[in-house]
C-alpha positions as CSV (number, residue, x, y, z in Angstrom):
1,M,26.2,-34.6,56.1
2,S,27.0,-31.0,56.5
3,G,28.5,-30.2,53.2
4,A,29.1,-31.6,49.8
5,N,32.2,-33.4,48.7
6,S,35.3,-31.1,48.3
7,W,35.7,-32.5,44.8
8,L,32.7,-31.7,43.7
9,Q,32.4,-28.3,45.0
10,R,35.4,-27.4,42.5
11,Q,33.4,-28.2,39.8
12,R,31.4,-25.9,37.7
13,K,27.7,-25.9,37.4
14,T,27.8,-27.1,33.5
15,D,30.2,-30.0,34.7
16,L,28.0,-30.9,37.5
17,T,25.1,-31.1,35.1
18,E,27.1,-33.3,32.6
19,L,28.0,-35.6,35.6
20,A,24.7,-36.0,36.7
21,Q,23.7,-36.7,33.1
22,Y,26.3,-39.1,32.8
23,T,25.4,-41.0,35.9
24,G,21.8,-40.9,35.5
25,L,20.7,-38.7,38.1
26,K,16.9,-37.9,38.1
27,N,15.2,-34.4,38.3
28,Y,18.7,-32.2,38.3
29,D,17.4,-29.6,35.7
30,T,15.7,-27.4,38.2
31,L,18.2,-27.7,40.9
32,K,20.6,-25.1,42.1
33,K,24.4,-25.6,42.2
34,V,24.8,-26.3,45.8
35,E,21.7,-28.2,45.8
36,L,23.2,-30.4,42.6
37,E,26.3,-31.1,44.3
38,L,24.4,-32.4,47.5
39,A,22.3,-34.9,45.3
40,L,25.1,-36.0,43.5
41,D,27.1,-36.8,46.7
42,E,24.3,-38.8,48.1
43,F,23.4,-40.3,44.7
44,L,27.1,-41.6,44.4
45,A,27.5,-42.5,48.1
46,E,24.5,-44.6,47.1
47,N,25.7,-46.2,44.4
48,T,29.5,-46.7,45.1
49,A,29.6,-50.4,43.9
50,T,28.7,-49.2,40.7
51,F,30.8,-46.3,39.9
52,Q,34.0,-46.6,42.3
53,S,35.8,-48.2,39.4
54,D,34.7,-45.5,36.8
55,P,38.1,-43.6,35.8
56,K,35.9,-40.4,35.7
57,L,34.6,-40.7,39.2
58,A,38.0,-41.7,40.9
59,N,38.6,-38.1,41.7
60,Y,35.1,-38.1,43.4
61,Y,35.7,-41.3,45.7
62,A,39.4,-40.3,46.5
63,S,38.4,-36.8,47.8
64,R,35.6,-38.6,49.6
65,A,38.2,-41.3,51.0
66,R,40.5,-38.7,52.1
67,T,37.6,-36.8,54.0
68,I,35.7,-39.8,55.8
69,G,36.4,-42.9,54.4
70,S,34.5,-44.5,51.5
71,P,32.2,-47.1,52.4
72,I,33.5,-50.2,49.9
73,K,31.1,-52.7,49.6
74,K,31.5,-56.3,48.1
75,D,32.4,-56.9,45.0
76,V,30.0,-58.3,42.4
77,D,31.9,-61.1,41.0
78,G,34.4,-61.7,44.0
79,P,34.2,-62.2,47.6
80,A,34.2,-59.3,49.7
81,E,37.3,-57.3,50.7
82,K,38.3,-56.0,54.2
83,P,37.4,-52.4,54.7
84,K,41.1,-51.1,55.2
85,V,42.4,-53.0,52.2
86,A,39.8,-52.0,49.9
87,R,40.1,-48.3,50.9
88,R,44.0,-48.5,50.4
89,R,43.2,-49.7,47.0
90,V,40.6,-47.1,45.7
91,T,42.9,-44.1,47.4
92,K,45.9,-45.4,45.8
93,A,44.1,-45.3,42.0
94,A,42.4,-42.3,42.9
95,E,45.6,-40.4,43.6
96,E,47.2,-41.9,40.3
97,V,44.3,-40.2,38.5
98,I,44.2,-36.8,40.4
99,A,47.6,-36.2,40.4
100,P,48.2,-35.0,36.6
101,A,44.9,-33.6,37.2
102,E,45.9,-31.2,40.4
103,S,49.4,-30.4,38.8
104,S,47.5,-29.1,35.6
105,E,45.5,-27.0,37.9
106,E,48.2,-25.1,39.5
107,E,49.4,-23.9,36.0
108,P,48.0,-20.4,35.0
109,S,46.7,-21.6,31.8
110,S,43.3,-23.2,31.7
111,T,44.3,-24.9,28.4
112,S,44.6,-28.5,29.7
113,T,41.2,-27.8,31.9
114,A,39.4,-27.3,28.6
115,I,41.2,-30.2,27.2
116,A,39.7,-32.2,29.9
117,H,36.3,-31.1,29.7
118,T,35.7,-30.5,25.9
119,P,35.0,-34.1,24.7
120,A,32.3,-34.6,27.2
121,R,31.0,-31.3,26.2
122,A,31.1,-32.2,22.7
123,L,29.2,-35.5,23.2
124,S,26.8,-33.6,25.5
125,L,26.1,-30.8,22.5
126,A,26.2,-33.6,19.7
127,S,23.7,-35.4,21.5
128,R,21.3,-32.6,21.8
129,I,21.3,-31.6,17.9
130,P,18.2,-33.0,16.2
131,L,19.7,-35.2,13.1
132,P,17.4,-36.7,10.8
133,A,17.7,-40.5,11.5
134,T,16.9,-42.1,8.0
135,P,17.3,-40.9,4.2
136,A,13.7,-40.4,3.9
137,D,13.8,-37.8,6.7
138,V,16.4,-36.1,5.0
139,A,14.4,-36.2,1.8
140,D,11.4,-34.7,3.6
141,A,13.8,-32.0,5.2
142,V,14.5,-31.0,1.5
143,D,11.0,-31.2,0.2
144,R,9.4,-29.0,3.5
145,S,12.4,-26.4,2.5
146,T,11.9,-26.4,-1.2
147,V,7.8,-25.8,-0.5
148,A,8.5,-23.1,1.9
149,L,10.9,-21.1,-0.7
150,R,8.4,-21.5,-3.2
151,N,5.4,-20.2,-1.3
152,R,7.8,-17.6,-0.1
153,V,8.6,-16.6,-3.8
154,A,5.0,-17.0,-5.1
155,S,4.2,-14.5,-1.9
156,V,6.5,-12.0,-3.4
157,Y,5.7,-12.2,-6.5
158,M,1.7,-11.5,-5.6
159,E,3.0,-8.7,-3.4
160,S,4.9,-6.7,-5.8
161,G,1.7,-6.1,-8.1
162,I,3.2,-7.5,-11.2
163,T,0.3,-9.7,-12.0
164,E,-2.1,-6.7,-11.7
165,A,0.5,-4.6,-13.9
166,T,0.3,-7.3,-16.4
167,H,-3.3,-8.0,-16.5
168,A,-3.8,-4.0,-17.2
169,T,-1.5,-3.8,-19.8
170,R,-2.7,-6.7,-21.6
171,E,-6.2,-5.5,-21.4
172,T,-5.3,-1.9,-22.6
173,L,-3.2,-3.1,-25.4
174,S,-6.2,-5.7,-26.3
175,S,-8.6,-3.0,-27.9
176,V,-8.8,-1.5,-31.4
177,N,-7.7,2.0,-30.4
178,A,-4.5,0.5,-28.8
179,V,-3.6,-1.1,-32.6
180,L,-4.5,2.1,-34.3
181,F,-2.3,4.1,-31.6
182,A,0.6,1.8,-32.1
183,I,0.4,2.0,-36.2
184,S,0.4,5.9,-36.1
185,A,3.3,6.0,-33.5
186,F,5.2,3.6,-36.0
187,E,4.5,5.9,-39.0
188,L,5.6,9.1,-36.7
189,Y,8.5,7.0,-35.8
190,F,10.0,7.3,-39.3
191,L,8.6,10.6,-40.4
192,R,10.0,12.6,-37.5
193,P,13.9,12.8,-38.6
194,E,12.6,14.0,-41.9
195,I,10.4,16.6,-40.9
196,L,12.1,17.5,-37.4
197,A,16.0,17.2,-38.5
198,D,18.6,16.1,-35.7
199,R,21.5,18.6,-35.1
200,Y,24.7,18.4,-33.2
201,A,24.5,19.4,-29.6
202,F,27.4,18.4,-27.7
203,T,30.1,15.2,-27.4
204,I,30.1,13.1,-24.2
205,P,34.2,12.7,-23.8
206,A,35.6,9.2,-23.5
207,V,36.3,7.4,-19.9
208,S,39.1,5.5,-19.9
209,F,37.9,3.7,-16.7
210,L,35.2,2.4,-18.4
211,G,36.5,1.9,-21.8
212,T,34.4,4.2,-23.9
213,S,35.0,6.5,-26.4
214,D,33.7,10.2,-27.6
215,Y,29.7,10.0,-27.9
216,A,28.4,12.9,-30.3
217,V,24.8,13.7,-28.9
218,F,22.3,15.1,-31.4
219,V,18.8,16.6,-30.7
220,P,16.0,17.6,-32.9
221,D,16.3,21.2,-34.2
222,M,13.4,23.0,-32.3
223,F,14.1,26.1,-34.2
224,L,12.0,24.1,-37.3
225,L,8.8,24.2,-35.4
226,L,8.8,28.0,-36.8
227,T,9.3,27.1,-40.3
228,A,6.6,25.7,-43.3
229,S,9.2,22.6,-43.9
230,F,8.1,21.3,-40.6
231,W,4.2,22.2,-40.6
232,S,3.6,21.8,-44.4
233,P,4.3,18.0,-44.2
234,A,3.2,17.5,-40.9
235,L,-0.1,18.7,-41.5
236,L,-0.5,16.6,-44.3
237,W,0.4,13.5,-42.6
238,A,-2.0,14.3,-39.6
239,F,-5.0,15.4,-42.2
240,T,-4.6,11.8,-44.1
241,S,-3.5,9.6,-41.2
242,S,-6.1,10.9,-38.6
243,I,-8.0,14.0,-39.1
244,L,-9.8,13.0,-42.2
245,P,-10.4,9.0,-41.2
246,S,-12.0,10.1,-37.7
247,I,-14.5,12.6,-39.3
248,S,-15.4,10.1,-41.5
249,G,-15.6,7.3,-38.9
250,Y,-17.8,9.6,-36.7
251,F,-20.2,10.2,-39.4
252,I,-20.1,6.8,-41.1
253,N,-20.5,4.8,-37.8
254,M,-21.7,1.3,-38.3
255,A,-20.9,0.2,-34.6
256,G,-22.2,3.1,-33.0
257,S,-25.4,4.2,-34.8
258,A,-28.5,4.6,-32.9
259,P,-31.4,2.1,-33.6
260,R,-34.4,3.3,-35.4
261,G,-37.8,3.7,-34.1
262,R,-39.0,4.6,-30.4
263,L,-39.3,1.1,-29.6
264,A,-35.8,0.3,-30.6
265,R,-34.0,3.2,-29.1
266,R,-35.8,1.8,-25.5
267,T,-35.0,-1.5,-25.7
268,T,-31.6,-1.7,-27.7
269,P,-28.5,-0.1,-26.1
270,V,-26.5,2.0,-27.9
271,S,-22.9,1.7,-28.5
272,D,-20.4,4.2,-26.9
273,T,-18.0,4.1,-29.9
274,L,-18.0,7.6,-31.2
275,V,-15.4,6.8,-34.4
276,D,-16.0,3.5,-36.2
277,P,-12.9,1.8,-36.7
278,L,-13.4,-0.1,-39.7
279,T,-14.4,3.3,-41.4
280,F,-11.3,4.9,-40.2
281,S,-9.1,2.1,-41.5
282,V,-10.9,2.1,-45.2
283,V,-10.8,5.9,-45.2
284,K,-7.1,5.9,-44.4
285,A,-6.3,3.4,-46.9
286,L,-8.4,5.3,-49.4
287,I,-6.8,8.8,-49.0
288,S,-3.3,7.4,-48.7
289,F,-3.3,5.6,-52.0
290,V,-4.7,8.5,-53.8
291,V,-2.3,11.4,-52.2
292,Y,0.9,9.6,-51.7
293,G,0.4,6.5,-54.4
294,Q,-1.0,8.8,-57.2
295,G,0.2,12.0,-56.3
296,V,-3.1,13.9,-56.5
297,T,-3.1,17.7,-55.0
298,F,-6.5,18.3,-55.4
299,G,-6.3,21.8,-57.3
300,G,-2.7,22.6,-55.8
301,W,-4.4,22.3,-52.2
302,I,-1.5,19.9,-51.5
303,N,2.3,20.6,-52.0
304,E,3.8,18.1,-54.1
305,V,7.4,18.3,-52.1
306,S,5.3,17.4,-49.0
307,I,4.0,14.8,-50.4
308,A,7.5,13.1,-51.5
309,R,8.8,13.5,-48.4
310,I,5.9,12.0,-46.4
311,N,6.2,9.0,-49.1
312,S,10.0,9.1,-48.7
313,A,10.6,9.0,-44.9
314,V,7.4,6.5,-44.1
315,Y,8.5,3.0,-44.0
316,G,7.7,1.2,-47.2
317,G,6.4,4.6,-48.8
318,Y,2.5,4.7,-49.5
319,K,2.4,0.9,-49.5
320,G,3.6,0.7,-45.7
321,L,0.5,3.5,-45.3
322,L,-1.9,0.9,-46.9
323,A,-0.3,-2.0,-44.9
324,G,-1.3,-0.5,-41.5
325,A,-4.9,0.7,-42.8
326,A,-5.3,-2.9,-44.0
327,I,-3.8,-4.3,-40.5
328,S,-6.0,-1.9,-38.4
329,G,-9.1,-2.9,-40.6
330,I,-8.8,-6.5,-40.0
331,F,-8.6,-5.8,-36.1
332,S,-11.8,-3.7,-36.3
333,F,-13.8,-6.6,-38.1
334,Y,-12.7,-9.1,-35.8
335,D,-13.6,-6.7,-32.9
336,A,-16.8,-6.2,-34.5
337,V,-17.9,-10.0,-35.0
338,L,-16.7,-10.9,-31.1
339,K,-18.8,-8.3,-29.9
340,K,-21.8,-9.3,-32.0
């Protein structure tokens, strides 16, 4: 045969591939369009008895009958027909099927052609989509997706550095020095408005789009830094809450005292604690009670107005100062026990 069937030549490569899959042609994946046409023509000619009654292949056999005459074989279930009679029947059936198809091909629109080929393509595409066979496969797929998502979230969390920052913050705050600093910051938070009062600065106008009203902004009056009304209570609080307790903790340092004797200095490590936090807390509690609780001015060295201002500004007055010293003392004692 010099060329393939004319009906096969009019088909596209995708239609020929679907037809090869439909008829069971082997090893057609690597064939070009012309080679696939010849292979299908030869395969369908050899299996005429199997496919001649298939409506999907009626156009092929009608075209073949018009060209060279289709060899009609004996029916499997009945006696053999005469070639001319059988050929007439096949030709008539093929013409009935091909007539509407040829009339639709003459129209400029390709809608009917797409409709004719869509079911086969849809079935072919559906057969290529891997679908889970059982509910157990669906559950396994869901579990794998969940595990992959959890691993991705864990990876993003580890790469963000949140764990390292959390551990570093915990290590920094888990010390006596951090507790002492927090207590001093708490006291200073309430003392600042008393010694460095706020003054009106400007007003943020209302925004009707956001539904906000006018907001007055106040800032600390920095000119008070040039007056004695700031420095007198500020220096008194710094002296009683930080300077005097630190000096006492440095000289009365039970945690960082050097061991006595030459042999002890060689064998016993010396602590690097410059200020004993327990001594710091005890001295702070004592001086706070004497100055703020009893109003002792040490012969007029301390201004009574400054004592009253600090006592009224700090949360809880002198009792609040005593409570802060007690808390830092407990932490200091607990830390010393753990180190021992």
